[in-house]
N, C-alpha and C positions, 0 to 999 in steps of 0.2 A: 574228243576235245581237240586233239591235234589238227584234225581236219578243219575245224573252225578257224584256228590261227593261220593255217595254210591258205584258207579261203580269203582271209583278211589280207595277207601278203599278195596273193594273186590279184585281188581287187586293186591294190596300189600299183601293181605292175600294169594292169590294163589302163589305169588312169595316166600313168607316165607314158605308155605306148601311144595312147590317144593324143596326148600333147605333142609328142615327137612327130606323129603323122601330120598334125595340123601345122606345126612350125616348119618342118623340112619337106612336106609334101612328097614323102617317100614311104612306100610300103612294098618292099620287094621289087618295085619298079617306080618310075617317076609318075606321079599322079597329077591330074588336073586339079586346080584349086578347089572347085566345087566338090569333087569326089573326095579330096583330102579332108575338107571340112566335115563332110557327111560321115566319112569313116571314122575320123577322129572323135566326132561327137558321139557316135554309137559306142566306140570303145570306152570313152569317159563315162557315159551313162551306165554301161554294163559294169564298169569298175565300181561305180558308186553303189549299184544294186548289189554286187557281191559283198561289199563292205557292210552295207546295211543288213543283209541277210546273215552274215557272220556275227555281227554284233548282237543281233536279236537272238541267235542261237546260243551265243555265249551267255547272255543274260538269262535265257531260259534254263540252261544247264546249271547255272549258279543258284537259281531259285528252287530247283528241284532238290538240291542237296540240303 
């Protein structure tokens, strides 16, 4: 159960990191705008996926009880 909540927080972290990469165009080094947008989009999409997966697992564990 704790893993699901940690996964939810991690998903939020990925979304924030993706937004930061898009805005500042920086990820350990200065990025070209096209690379920054692509990397930021991938990070945001992965964050949304982790949140969706965590929510579905939380709902599934509540239905089993």
